[in-house]
N, C-alpha and C positions, 0 to 999 in steps of 0.2 A: 349446334354441338352440345351434347348432353354433358353436364357437369356432374361428376360422380364423387362419392366419398368412399375412398378405397380402403379395403382391408387387403394388405399386400402379402401374398403367400411366398415365403422364401426360406423354409426350414433348413437350417444347417448351412445356408449360403449367404445370408444377408450381409455379413461383414465383409465378404471377399469378392464374390463373383456374381452378385445379383444385378446384372447390367440393366435389365428393364426396370427393376425396382428403383435403383439409384437415379436413372434418367428421369423417370416420372416424378419422383419426389423432388428432385432438384429443379426441374424445368417445366413440369406440367402445370396445367391450370386447375386440375382436380384437387380436392382436399384429400388428406391422408388421415384415416381414422386410426390405423394401427398396422404394425408389421407382425406377421406370424413367423417366429423363429425361436424354438425352445432353447437353442444354444446360447441366446443372449436375452432371454425373457427377463422382465423386471427392470430393464434399462430403457432409456429413450433412444430414438433414432440418432439424435445428436451425440449421445454418449458413444454409440457404436461407430457411426460414420460422421464425424464432425462437419465435413465438407457439405453434407446435405442440408445443414441448417434447419432441421425439423425436430420439433419436440414431441411428436406422436410417440406413444408407447410401443414397446416390443412385447408381444404376448406369446404364450406357449401354444395356443390352439385357436382354431377358428371360433370355437364355442366361447372362449374367453374374449376374443376380439369383438364379438357381437355387442358387448356392453358399450363399445365406442360408437355405436349407431352407423355402421357402414351401409352403403347402398350397393356396393359391388365388390367382388373378389378379383384382384389382379394377380395373374401368375407372374411372379417377379423375377424369374430367371429365363435365360435363353441357352439351354444346354446344347452341346454338340449333338446333331441329329434331330433336335427339336421335339423330342417325345416327352410326355408327362411322366415323371417318375412314378412307378406303381404305388409307392408308399403315400403319395399325395392324393390318390383317388378319394379316399374317405373324407379328406378335408374339403375337396371340391363338392362332394355330395352333401356334406354338412352345410356348406354355404348355399347350395341350391335349396335345400330343405328350409333354410332360414329366409329364403326369398331374395337372395342377392343375385344380381346379374353377374355372369362369369365373363371376364375379359382376359383373353389369352393371345399371346404372340407366338405360340409354339408352331412348328411346322405341322404337328399333329392337330387336325381340326377337331376340337372338342365337341363342336356342334354335330359332328358326324358320328360321335360315339353313341351307340344305342342306349347304354345305361344312363349317360348324362342327358341325352335328348329326352328320354322318357321321364326322368326326374324333373327336368326343366319344364316339360309340358304339364306335369302334375302340379308344380308350384307356380306356374304362370310366369316364369322368369326367362330372360333372354341369355343366350350364349353368344358372345361376340368374338369371332376369330379374326384378329387384326391382320393376319397374314393371308386371308382369303382374298385373292385378287379379283378385280372386276374384269370384264371383257375389255381388251385394249387393241388398238390398231397396230399395224406395222409402222415403222418409222416413215415419215412423210417429208421431212425437211422443214416442217413448220417451226421447229425450234430455232432455225437460222434467222427467222424474222422477229424474234423476241427483242424488244427494245433495250431492256435492262441488261447490263453485263452479268454473266453467270460465272460463279466461282464454284468449282467442285473440289471437295476434299478427297485426296487419295492417300494411301499409306504404305509403310514398309511391312505391314502385316495386318491381320485381323485384330480386332480388340485393342486398338491403340488410341482410341478416343476421337475418331473422326466426327462423330455426331456431337460430342461435347464441344469440340473446337468450333464448329460452325454455329452452334447455339450461343456460345460465348461471344463470338464475333458479331452475331446478330444483336446481342445486347449492347455491345460496344457501338455498333452502328446507330442504334436507337439513341444512345446517349450523345452521339455526335450529330444528331439531327438528320440522319440518313435512313430512309425507309428501306428496310431489308426484309425479304421474305425467306423463311426457312422452308426448304423442300424435304419432306420426310420420305425416305426410301426404304425404311426397315420398320419392324414392328414397334420398337421403342419410340422412334420418332413419330410414328402414327399415334401412339398412345399419348404422347406429349402434345402434338399439334392438333389432333382431332381429325386429321385427313391424311391422305397419302396412299401410296401403293408399296407393298413389300416386293421389291424387284426380284428378290431371290425365289419368289413363288410363281413368277410369270414364265410361261412357255418361252423357250429361247428365241424363237422367231419374232416374238412380240415384246421382248424385254427392252430393246432400244425404243420401241414405240411407246411403251409405258413410261420410260424415263422422259421422253419428249413430252408426253401428255402432262406430266407433273410440272415441268418447267413452264409450259404454256398456261397451265392453270394458275401458277404463281404470278405469271406476267399479267393476268387479267386484273390483278389488284394494284397495278401501276407502281411497282416498287422502283427504287433507285438501283438496288442490287438484289441479286438472287443467289442465295447460298444453298448448295445442294449437299445433303448428307451422303458421304461416301460409304461404300460397302466393299468388304474383302480386300484383296491386294492383287495387283496385276501379275505378280510372279508366284502366287499361291496355287499349288496344284489343284486344290479343291474349289477355291472360291474366285479364281480369276475371271470366269465368265460374267459374273454380276458386275465386277469392276469395269470390264470392257463395255458392257451394255450401257452403263452410266456414262462412260467417257465418250461414246459415240452418240448416245441418245439425247443427253441433256445439252449437247453442243456447247461445252464450256468455253469461256473466253480466257479463263485463268485457272490454274490449279494451285492448291495449297497442299504441300506434302506434310502429312502427320506421321510422326515416328516415335516409337519407343527407342531411345538411343542406345540402350544397353541390351536389347533383345538380340540374340545371336542366331536363333533358330526360328523358322516359321512355325506358327501354332499347329501342333499336331503332326509335324513332319520333321524328319532329320535332314533339313535343307536350310542353308544359310539365308539370312536376310541380306539385303543389298545395301550398299553405302549410298550416301546422299547423292553424289554426282552420278552414280550408276542409275539410280531411280529417276533422277531428273532427265537424263538422256533417254531412258526407256519410255517414260510417259510422253515426253515431247515428240519422240520419233513415231510412236503409235498414232498420235493425233495429226501429225504433219500432213499426211496425204488426204485427210478428211476435213478437219477444221483446226488449223494450228492454234495451240494455246501453250503459254509458258507457265512454268512453276514460278510463283511470285513470292513465296515465303515458306518457312519451315515452322511447324508447330510441334513442340516436343512434349512428350508425356514423361515427366521426370519424377512421378510419384515413387516413393521408396528411396530416393536419393536425398542426402542432406543438402543444405543450401549451397555449400561450396562445390559439391559434385554436380549439382544441377546447373549452376552457373558455368562450370567448366564445359559441360555438354552443350549448353546454349552457345557459348563462345566458339566451341569447335564447329558447330553447325554453321555459324556465321562465317567463320574463316574458310571453311572448305567450300562453301557455295557462293559466298559474297552476296547472300540474300538475307533479308530480315529473318530472325529466328527468335522464338521465345516459348515459354510455357504459359498458356493463357489461363490455366487454373491456378498455378502457383503465383504468378505475377500479375494476373488480370489481363484482359484482352485488349484494353484500349491502346496500348503502345503498339502492339503488332498490327492492329487494325489501321491505325494511322499510317504505319509504314507501308502496308500493302495496298491501301486504298487507291493511290494514284496509278498503280499498275493494273488494276482490274478495269479494263476498258474493252469495248466491243471489237471483235475481230471478224474478218470475213472468212467464210468457209472456202475450202478448195473447190468444192462443187456446190453451187447455190441451189440447184434444183434436183429433184428426184424424178427420173424418167420411167422407172419400172411401174 
């Protein structure tokens, strides 16, 4: 796995919705040289987003960031539709001209862009499209034979922190002496872990097979637990298919429900989110005829709430579901991990073999 020194491109977005940038800075193994965002230039990453605990500078341009000796430019956002904003093209070209590798998690394959490809060839640099999937088989049932229990994060909507929760729980497991493997299923997770498949880019017939392949790969490292990064939401009109592919393909033994407790509408749609008990019933019912798995806990994203309001939401989730509930960012993951760990155990599938 190549260790990079990133110049992170997120102009105008770093403070609020630079999901990829935040994830890689907080959890990745790569160094951060600087962040490009003119709206908060002159400050440090820690000044802008304290949770990231990083002292790299925020600069106004790629040219200014080159003074920090980066080796790669990371596209730091994941916009709806996955296209590179036109205004960012010149920054990418500046980075290529400076000899930086380009690392992108966008749906738009930058390596297929003629202008970028020609510039990269002239400069002798690589364009790495994290979302470009490998060839994958259809689902075979091999995931049913994985020895370690598998926990999958599911949510009440997109962008509620499913990746963050499983990464925090993996850290808690390590502190408890439990060997846990994090399975990356999206572009930010891949950038953090250095491997994985972006399930939302896999042809639908093969998406469950790709999910299975990831779990089987994680199992080869002989972990005690496997934590799978969730995607989308099962009731989301646009993104439910990727959630379903993960639910069937990774053959989970347990589910962790990740929720924004105050979000009333699904992202991008005038449709309501669902309550805890509705979501629990729905997810468990979908898995019941294939490989039963229970929701074992609730992880809440209470960012933006004061401490009193956050605790009220945590207590409401506990009371409504009779399950462990907490915010693993606000309060740390160790308590929730300790509560759910006994419930994450191997379960048998309804159908142990595939005959097709």
